[in-house]
Biopython code that builds the backbone (N, CA, C, O; Angstrom):
import numpy as np
from Bio.PDB.StructureBuilder import StructureBuilder

atoms = [
    (1, "MET", "N", (-11.737, -13.082, -65.269)),
    (1, "MET", "CA", (-11.587, -12.572, -63.945)),
    (1, "MET", "C", (-10.387, -12.504, -63.341)),
    (1, "MET", "O", (-9.740, -13.548, -63.425)),
    (2, "THR", "N", (-9.784, -11.456, -62.653)),
    (2, "THR", "CA", (-8.795, -11.431, -62.344)),
    (2, "THR", "C", (-8.540, -12.082, -60.858)),
    (2, "THR", "O", (-9.499, -12.057, -60.086)),
    (3, "LYS", "N", (-7.400, -12.621, -60.442)),
    (3, "LYS", "CA", (-7.521, -13.113, -59.097)),
    (3, "LYS", "C", (-7.312, -12.228, -58.098)),
    (3, "LYS", "O", (-6.632, -11.227, -58.326)),
    (4, "ASN", "N", (-7.763, -12.415, -57.069)),
    (4, "ASN", "CA", (-7.871, -11.414, -55.914)),
    (4, "ASN", "C", (-6.563, -11.066, -55.455)),
    (4, "ASN", "O", (-5.693, -11.897, -55.714)),
    (5, "LEU", "N", (-6.151, -9.864, -54.730)),
    (5, "LEU", "CA", (-5.029, -9.434, -54.390)),
    (5, "LEU", "C", (-4.609, -9.981, -52.905)),
    (5, "LEU", "O", (-5.363, -9.831, -51.944)),
    (6, "ASN", "N", (-3.621, -10.485, -52.826)),
    (6, "ASN", "CA", (-2.922, -10.888, -51.464)),
    (6, "ASN", "C", (-2.951, -9.698, -50.498)),
    (6, "ASN", "O", (-2.987, -8.553, -50.949)),
    (7, "LYS", "N", (-2.937, -9.910, -49.345)),
    (7, "LYS", "CA", (-2.727, -8.876, -48.350)),
    (7, "LYS", "C", (-1.162, -8.492, -48.504)),
    (7, "LYS", "O", (-0.308, -9.375, -48.419)),
    (8, "PRO", "N", (-0.825, -7.150, -48.731)),
    (8, "PRO", "CA", (0.476, -6.742, -48.879)),
    (8, "PRO", "C", (1.272, -6.693, -47.830)),
    (8, "PRO", "O", (0.604, -6.718, -46.796)),
    (9, "SER", "N", (2.552, -6.627, -47.620)),
    (9, "SER", "CA", (3.518, -6.660, -46.699)),
    (9, "SER", "C", (3.714, -5.059, -46.470)),
    (9, "SER", "O", (3.442, -4.258, -47.365)),
    (10, "ASP", "N", (4.181, -4.680, -45.263)),
    (10, "ASP", "CA", (4.403, -3.289, -45.276)),
    (10, "ASP", "C", (5.488, -2.838, -46.229)),
    (10, "ASP", "O", (5.475, -1.757, -46.819)),
    (11, "GLU", "N", (6.421, -3.753, -46.325)),
    (11, "GLU", "CA", (7.480, -3.388, -47.289)),
    (11, "GLU", "C", (7.053, -2.980, -48.955)),
    (11, "GLU", "O", (7.671, -2.220, -49.701)),
    (12, "GLU", "N", (5.785, -3.759, -49.248)),
    (12, "GLU", "CA", (5.343, -3.623, -50.433)),
    (12, "GLU", "C", (4.509, -2.168, -50.518)),
    (12, "GLU", "O", (4.580, -1.445, -51.512)),
    (13, "ILE", "N", (3.762, -1.867, -49.411)),
    (13, "ILE", "CA", (3.314, -0.802, -49.427)),
    (13, "ILE", "C", (4.102, 0.415, -49.484)),
    (13, "ILE", "O", (3.819, 1.303, -50.288)),
    (14, "LEU", "N", (5.133, 0.512, -48.629)),
    (14, "LEU", "CA", (6.051, 1.555, -48.738)),
    (14, "LEU", "C", (6.943, 1.810, -49.976)),
    (14, "LEU", "O", (7.599, 2.839, -50.136)),
    (15, "LYS", "N", (6.897, 0.744, -50.852)),
    (15, "LYS", "CA", (7.557, 0.913, -52.017)),
    (15, "LYS", "C", (6.674, 1.206, -53.130)),
    (15, "LYS", "O", (7.151, 1.546, -54.213)),
    (16, "SER", "N", (5.403, 1.099, -52.944)),
    (16, "SER", "CA", (4.505, 1.364, -53.950)),
    (16, "SER", "C", (4.070, 2.823, -54.224)),
    (16, "SER", "O", (4.397, 3.744, -53.476)),
    (17, "GLN", "N", (3.315, 2.986, -55.333)),
    (17, "GLN", "CA", (2.794, 4.356, -55.547)),
    (17, "GLN", "C", (1.271, 4.113, -55.690)),
    (17, "GLN", "O", (0.725, 3.521, -56.621)),
    (18, "ILE", "N", (0.580, 4.769, -54.423)),
    (18, "ILE", "CA", (-0.669, 4.447, -54.289)),
    (18, "ILE", "C", (-1.322, 5.825, -55.127)),
    (18, "ILE", "O", (-1.039, 6.977, -54.796)),
    (19, "ASP", "N", (-2.138, 5.521, -56.138)),
    (19, "ASP", "CA", (-2.984, 6.525, -56.862)),
    (19, "ASP", "C", (-4.257, 6.669, -56.352)),
    (19, "ASP", "O", (-5.189, 5.906, -56.604)),
    (20, "MET", "N", (-4.302, 7.524, -55.723)),
    (20, "MET", "CA", (-5.784, 8.120, -55.202)),
    (20, "MET", "C", (-6.677, 8.482, -56.200)),
    (20, "MET", "O", (-7.876, 8.451, -55.923)),
    (21, "ASP", "N", (-6.238, 8.895, -57.564)),
    (21, "ASP", "CA", (-7.056, 9.349, -58.551)),
    (21, "ASP", "C", (-7.856, 8.078, -59.032)),
    (21, "ASP", "O", (-9.063, 8.015, -59.264)),
    (22, "LEU", "N", (-6.846, 7.011, -59.136)),
    (22, "LEU", "CA", (-7.371, 5.725, -59.600)),
    (22, "LEU", "C", (-8.533, 5.217, -58.699)),
    (22, "LEU", "O", (-9.578, 4.737, -59.137)),
    (23, "VAL", "N", (-8.182, 5.405, -57.216)),
    (23, "VAL", "CA", (-9.068, 4.623, -56.218)),
    (23, "VAL", "C", (-10.454, 5.446, -56.549)),
    (23, "VAL", "O", (-11.560, 4.913, -56.464)),
    (24, "THR", "N", (-10.273, 6.644, -56.891)),
    (24, "THR", "CA", (-11.480, 7.486, -56.909)),
    (24, "THR", "C", (-12.495, 7.049, -58.042)),
    (24, "THR", "O", (-13.720, 6.994, -57.939)),
    (25, "LYS", "N", (-11.698, 6.744, -59.175)),
    (25, "LYS", "CA", (-12.328, 6.491, -60.508)),
    (25, "LYS", "C", (-12.884, 5.009, -60.341)),
    (25, "LYS", "O", (-13.940, 4.669, -60.873)),
    (26, "LEU", "N", (-12.095, 4.132, -59.555)),
    (26, "LEU", "CA", (-12.646, 2.870, -59.226)),
    (26, "LEU", "C", (-13.888, 2.739, -58.262)),
    (26, "LEU", "O", (-14.663, 1.786, -58.334)),
    (27, "LEU", "N", (-14.000, 3.643, -57.464)),
    (27, "LEU", "CA", (-14.937, 3.772, -56.671)),
    (27, "LEU", "C", (-16.283, 4.436, -57.216)),
    (27, "LEU", "O", (-17.369, 4.218, -56.680)),
    (28, "LYS", "N", (-16.110, 5.326, -58.408)),
    (28, "LYS", "CA", (-16.994, 5.874, -59.053)),
    (28, "LYS", "C", (-17.537, 5.102, -60.276)),
    (28, "LYS", "O", (-18.455, 5.525, -60.978)),
    (29, "SER", "N", (-16.918, 3.983, -60.462)),
    (29, "SER", "CA", (-16.963, 3.095, -61.731)),
    (29, "SER", "C", (-18.266, 2.280, -61.594)),
    (29, "SER", "O", (-18.895, 2.239, -60.537)),
    (30, "ASN", "N", (-18.670, 1.580, -62.811)),
    (30, "ASN", "CA", (-19.818, 0.532, -62.674)),
    (30, "ASN", "C", (-19.502, -0.710, -62.077)),
    (30, "ASN", "O", (-20.349, -1.585, -61.897)),
    (31, "ILE", "N", (-18.227, -0.824, -61.740)),
    (31, "ILE", "CA", (-17.873, -2.269, -61.091)),
    (31, "ILE", "C", (-18.833, -2.298, -59.753)),
    (31, "ILE", "O", (-19.115, -1.293, -59.100)),
    (32, "THR", "N", (-19.167, -3.294, -59.539)),
    (32, "THR", "CA", (-20.056, -3.572, -58.371)),
    (32, "THR", "C", (-19.260, -3.432, -56.968)),
    (32, "THR", "O", (-18.055, -3.672, -56.892)),
    (33, "THR", "N", (-19.798, -3.149, -56.210)),
    (33, "THR", "CA", (-19.214, -2.900, -54.714)),
    (33, "THR", "C", (-18.517, -4.327, -54.238)),
    (33, "THR", "O", (-17.403, -4.507, -53.748)),
    (34, "TYR", "N", (-19.740, -5.440, -54.607)),
    (34, "TYR", "CA", (-19.430, -6.563, -54.013)),
    (34, "TYR", "C", (-18.158, -7.363, -54.893)),
    (34, "TYR", "O", (-17.480, -8.222, -54.329)),
    (35, "GLN", "N", (-17.918, -6.978, -56.342)),
    (35, "GLN", "CA", (-16.973, -7.182, -56.912)),
    (35, "GLN", "C", (-15.636, -6.584, -56.410)),
    (35, "GLN", "O", (-14.715, -7.373, -56.201)),
    (36, "ILE", "N", (-15.486, -5.535, -56.241)),
    (36, "ILE", "CA", (-14.402, -4.532, -55.955)),
    (36, "ILE", "C", (-13.935, -5.372, -54.529)),
    (36, "ILE", "O", (-12.725, -5.449, -54.320)),
    (37, "SER", "N", (-14.803, -5.951, -53.626)),
    (37, "SER", "CA", (-14.615, -6.232, -52.220)),
    (37, "SER", "C", (-13.964, -7.798, -52.369)),
    (37, "SER", "O", (-12.973, -8.203, -51.761)),
    (38, "LYS", "N", (-14.759, -8.547, -53.308)),
    (38, "LYS", "CA", (-14.419, -9.715, -53.636)),
    (38, "LYS", "C", (-12.782, -10.020, -54.110)),
    (38, "LYS", "O", (-12.103, -10.990, -53.772)),
    (39, "MET", "N", (-12.393, -8.923, -54.964)),
    (39, "MET", "CA", (-11.236, -9.043, -55.802)),
    (39, "MET", "C", (-10.128, -8.373, -54.797)),
    (39, "MET", "O", (-8.935, -8.621, -54.977)),
    (40, "THR", "N", (-10.545, -7.545, -53.769)),
    (40, "THR", "CA", (-9.512, -6.933, -53.168)),
    (40, "THR", "C", (-9.270, -7.381, -51.596)),
    (40, "THR", "O", (-8.231, -7.242, -50.950)),
    (41, "GLY", "N", (-10.476, -7.939, -51.177)),
    (41, "GLY", "CA", (-10.331, -8.269, -49.943)),
    (41, "GLY", "C", (-10.780, -7.001, -48.797)),
    (41, "GLY", "O", (-10.677, -7.091, -47.574)),
    (42, "VAL", "N", (-11.222, -5.995, -49.461)),
    (42, "VAL", "CA", (-11.496, -4.863, -48.773)),
    (42, "VAL", "C", (-12.985, -5.022, -48.097)),
    (42, "VAL", "O", (-13.902, -5.481, -48.778)),
    (43, "ASN", "N", (-13.149, -4.709, -47.014)),
    (43, "ASN", "CA", (-14.503, -5.051, -46.233)),
    (43, "ASN", "C", (-15.695, -4.568, -46.960)),
    (43, "ASN", "O", (-15.786, -3.340, -46.994)),
    (44, "LEU", "N", (-16.521, -5.156, -47.480)),
    (44, "LEU", "CA", (-17.814, -4.803, -48.198)),
    (44, "LEU", "C", (-18.554, -3.385, -47.494)),
    (44, "LEU", "O", (-18.792, -2.354, -48.123)),
    (45, "GLY", "N", (-18.791, -3.571, -46.321)),
    (45, "GLY", "CA", (-19.294, -2.430, -45.394)),
    (45, "GLY", "C", (-18.691, -1.074, -45.740)),
    (45, "GLY", "O", (-19.288, -0.042, -46.046)),
    (46, "ASN", "N", (-17.432, -1.284, -45.631)),
    (46, "ASN", "CA", (-16.526, -0.046, -45.936)),
    (46, "ASN", "C", (-16.812, 0.663, -47.290)),
    (46, "ASN", "O", (-17.058, 1.858, -47.449)),
    (47, "LEU", "N", (-16.737, -0.242, -48.167)),
    (47, "LEU", "CA", (-16.991, 0.106, -49.342)),
    (47, "LEU", "C", (-18.162, 0.817, -49.808)),
    (47, "LEU", "O", (-18.167, 1.796, -50.555)),
    (48, "PHE", "N", (-19.343, 0.112, -49.193)),
    (48, "PHE", "CA", (-20.569, 0.642, -49.201)),
    (48, "PHE", "C", (-20.826, 2.282, -48.622)),
    (48, "PHE", "O", (-21.558, 3.168, -49.063)),
    (49, "GLN", "N", (-20.017, 2.261, -47.608)),
    (49, "GLN", "CA", (-20.279, 3.620, -46.818)),
    (49, "GLN", "C", (-19.309, 4.678, -47.541)),
    (49, "GLN", "O", (-19.547, 5.876, -47.385)),
    (50, "ILE", "N", (-18.259, 4.279, -48.304)),
    (50, "ILE", "CA", (-17.472, 5.262, -49.096)),
    (50, "ILE", "C", (-18.235, 5.562, -50.171)),
    (50, "ILE", "O", (-18.337, 6.735, -50.528)),
    (51, "ARG", "N", (-18.866, 4.564, -50.826)),
    (51, "ARG", "CA", (-19.786, 4.993, -52.090)),
    (51, "ARG", "C", (-20.875, 5.522, -51.874)),
    (51, "ARG", "O", (-21.376, 6.191, -52.779)),
    (52, "ASN", "N", (-21.523, 5.385, -50.676)),
    (52, "ASN", "CA", (-22.953, 6.273, -50.118)),
    (52, "ASN", "C", (-22.399, 7.674, -49.278)),
    (52, "ASN", "O", (-23.210, 8.381, -48.679)),
    (53, "GLY", "N", (-21.228, 7.927, -49.297)),
    (53, "GLY", "CA", (-20.821, 9.321, -48.683)),
    (53, "GLY", "C", (-20.720, 9.221, -47.311)),
    (53, "GLY", "O", (-20.374, 10.189, -46.633)),
    (54, "LYS", "N", (-21.023, 8.004, -46.770)),
    (54, "LYS", "CA", (-20.915, 8.076, -45.247)),
    (54, "LYS", "C", (-19.586, 7.995, -44.578)),
    (54, "LYS", "O", (-19.293, 8.141, -43.392)),
    (55, "ARG", "N", (-18.778, 7.703, -45.724)),
    (55, "ARG", "CA", (-17.169, 7.771, -45.222)),
    (55, "ARG", "C", (-16.436, 8.191, -46.330)),
    (55, "ARG", "O", (-16.724, 7.859, -47.480)),
    (56, "LYS", "N", (-15.326, 9.040, -45.972)),
    (56, "LYS", "CA", (-14.627, 9.694, -47.011)),
    (56, "LYS", "C", (-13.327, 8.868, -47.341)),
    (56, "LYS", "O", (-12.717, 8.106, -46.591)),
    (57, "ILE", "N", (-13.027, 9.241, -48.783)),
    (57, "ILE", "CA", (-11.711, 8.350, -49.352)),
    (57, "ILE", "C", (-10.590, 8.655, -48.773)),
    (57, "ILE", "O", (-9.723, 7.808, -48.561)),
    (58, "ARG", "N", (-10.450, 10.142, -48.385)),
    (58, "ARG", "CA", (-9.246, 10.542, -47.739)),
    (58, "ARG", "C", (-9.199, 9.804, -46.345)),
    (58, "ARG", "O", (-8.098, 9.856, -45.796)),
    (59, "ASN", "N", (-10.018, 9.247, -45.792)),
    (59, "ASN", "CA", (-9.918, 8.627, -44.559)),
    (59, "ASN", "C", (-9.510, 7.339, -44.558)),
    (59, "ASN", "O", (-9.296, 6.765, -43.490)),
    (60, "LEU", "N", (-9.349, 6.708, -45.784)),
    (60, "LEU", "CA", (-8.959, 5.290, -45.840)),
    (60, "LEU", "C", (-7.581, 4.651, -45.306)),
    (60, "LEU", "O", (-6.625, 5.387, -45.547)),
    (61, "LYS", "N", (-7.365, 3.870, -44.868)),
    (61, "LYS", "CA", (-6.381, 3.231, -44.213)),
    (61, "LYS", "C", (-5.511, 3.015, -45.305)),
    (61, "LYS", "O", (-6.026, 2.756, -46.393)),
    (62, "ILE", "N", (-4.074, 3.087, -45.188)),
    (62, "ILE", "CA", (-3.302, 2.937, -46.299)),
    (62, "ILE", "C", (-3.214, 1.579, -46.953)),
    (62, "ILE", "O", (-3.050, 1.525, -48.171)),
    (63, "THR", "N", (-3.313, 0.457, -46.217)),
    (63, "THR", "CA", (-3.583, -0.732, -46.979)),
    (63, "THR", "C", (-4.769, -0.795, -47.527)),
    (63, "THR", "O", (-4.769, -1.650, -48.413)),
    (64, "THR", "N", (-5.793, -0.269, -47.398)),
    (64, "THR", "CA", (-6.898, -0.466, -48.239)),
    (64, "THR", "C", (-6.901, 0.543, -49.367)),
    (64, "THR", "O", (-7.511, 0.204, -50.382)),
    (65, "ALA", "N", (-6.355, 1.655, -49.352)),
    (65, "ALA", "CA", (-6.023, 2.643, -50.337)),
    (65, "ALA", "C", (-5.247, 1.830, -51.449)),
    (65, "ALA", "O", (-5.653, 1.653, -52.597)),
    (66, "TYR", "N", (-3.963, 1.328, -50.868)),
    (66, "TYR", "CA", (-3.175, 0.274, -51.777)),
    (66, "TYR", "C", (-3.776, -0.673, -52.469)),
    (66, "TYR", "O", (-3.600, -0.769, -53.683)),
    (67, "LEU", "N", (-4.546, -1.479, -51.800)),
    (67, "LEU", "CA", (-5.364, -2.659, -52.384)),
    (67, "LEU", "C", (-6.266, -1.980, -53.622)),
    (67, "LEU", "O", (-6.256, -2.397, -54.781)),
    (68, "LEU", "N", (-7.036, -0.862, -53.136)),
    (68, "LEU", "CA", (-7.857, -0.563, -54.266)),
    (68, "LEU", "C", (-7.084, 0.172, -55.594)),
    (68, "LEU", "O", (-7.431, 0.059, -56.770)),
    (69, "SER", "N", (-6.002, 0.911, -55.097)),
    (69, "SER", "CA", (-5.105, 1.368, -56.119)),
    (69, "SER", "C", (-4.441, 0.337, -57.160)),
    (69, "SER", "O", (-4.159, 0.615, -58.325)),
    (70, "GLU", "N", (-4.278, -0.685, -56.639)),
    (70, "GLU", "CA", (-3.524, -1.813, -57.241)),
    (70, "GLU", "C", (-4.554, -2.419, -57.977)),
    (70, "GLU", "O", (-4.251, -2.796, -59.109)),
    (71, "TYR", "N", (-5.756, -2.606, -57.570)),
    (71, "TYR", "CA", (-6.966, -3.515, -58.311)),
    (71, "TYR", "C", (-7.147, -2.356, -59.631)),
    (71, "TYR", "O", (-7.061, -2.645, -60.825)),
    (72, "ALA", "N", (-7.361, -1.278, -59.180)),
    (72, "ALA", "CA", (-7.611, -0.226, -60.388)),
    (72, "ALA", "C", (-6.645, -0.425, -61.598)),
    (72, "ALA", "O", (-6.983, -0.513, -62.778)),
    (73, "LYS", "N", (-5.323, -0.481, -61.065)),
    (73, "LYS", "CA", (-4.365, -0.702, -62.186)),
    (73, "LYS", "C", (-4.246, -1.823, -62.775)),
    (73, "LYS", "O", (-3.813, -1.837, -63.927)),
    (74, "LYS", "N", (-4.636, -3.128, -62.061)),
    (74, "LYS", "CA", (-4.619, -4.134, -62.452)),
    (74, "LYS", "C", (-5.727, -4.366, -63.626)),
    (74, "LYS", "O", (-5.489, -5.036, -64.631)),
    (75, "ILE", "N", (-7.026, -3.694, -63.351)),
    (75, "ILE", "CA", (-8.073, -3.862, -64.316)),
    (75, "ILE", "C", (-7.953, -2.688, -65.436)),
    (75, "ILE", "O", (-8.897, -2.583, -66.219)),
    (76, "GLY", "N", (-7.065, -1.973, -65.537)),
    (76, "GLY", "CA", (-6.853, -1.054, -66.490)),
    (76, "GLY", "C", (-7.577, 0.320, -66.497)),
    (76, "GLY", "O", (-7.865, 0.963, -67.506)),
    (77, "ILE", "N", (-7.848, 0.696, -65.096)),
    (77, "ILE", "CA", (-8.461, 2.098, -64.850)),
    (77, "ILE", "C", (-7.460, 2.942, -65.218)),
    (77, "ILE", "O", (-6.295, 2.706, -64.900)),
    (78, "LYS", "N", (-7.839, 4.083, -65.972)),
    (78, "LYS", "CA", (-6.966, 5.144, -66.196)),
    (78, "LYS", "C", (-7.581, 6.514, -66.055)),
    (78, "LYS", "O", (-6.895, 7.520, -66.231)),
]
sb = StructureBuilder()
sb.init_structure("model")
sb.init_model(0)
sb.init_chain("A")
sb.init_seg("    ")
for serial, (resi, resn, name, xyz) in enumerate(atoms, 1):
    if name == "N":
        sb.init_residue(resn, " ", resi, " ")
    sb.init_atom(name, np.array(xyz, "f"), 0.0, 1.0, " ", f" {name:<3s}", serial, name[0])
structure = sb.get_structure()
């Protein structure tokens, strides 16, 4: 199991490449919502809303998109 991600600094986010395709693949994967939340620190309720279609991926906060993108990269989603 990988260690959960630390909250990124503004500088880390600005220098990063957020891959929304990876975020989408992660959220459509068989990885449990609980596991994604636990490993990224992203609110479990927010993830459930996205996965259930009550919230759109395009409306994610930049920090949330960053955390999900980085987690997807870390676990090898392509």
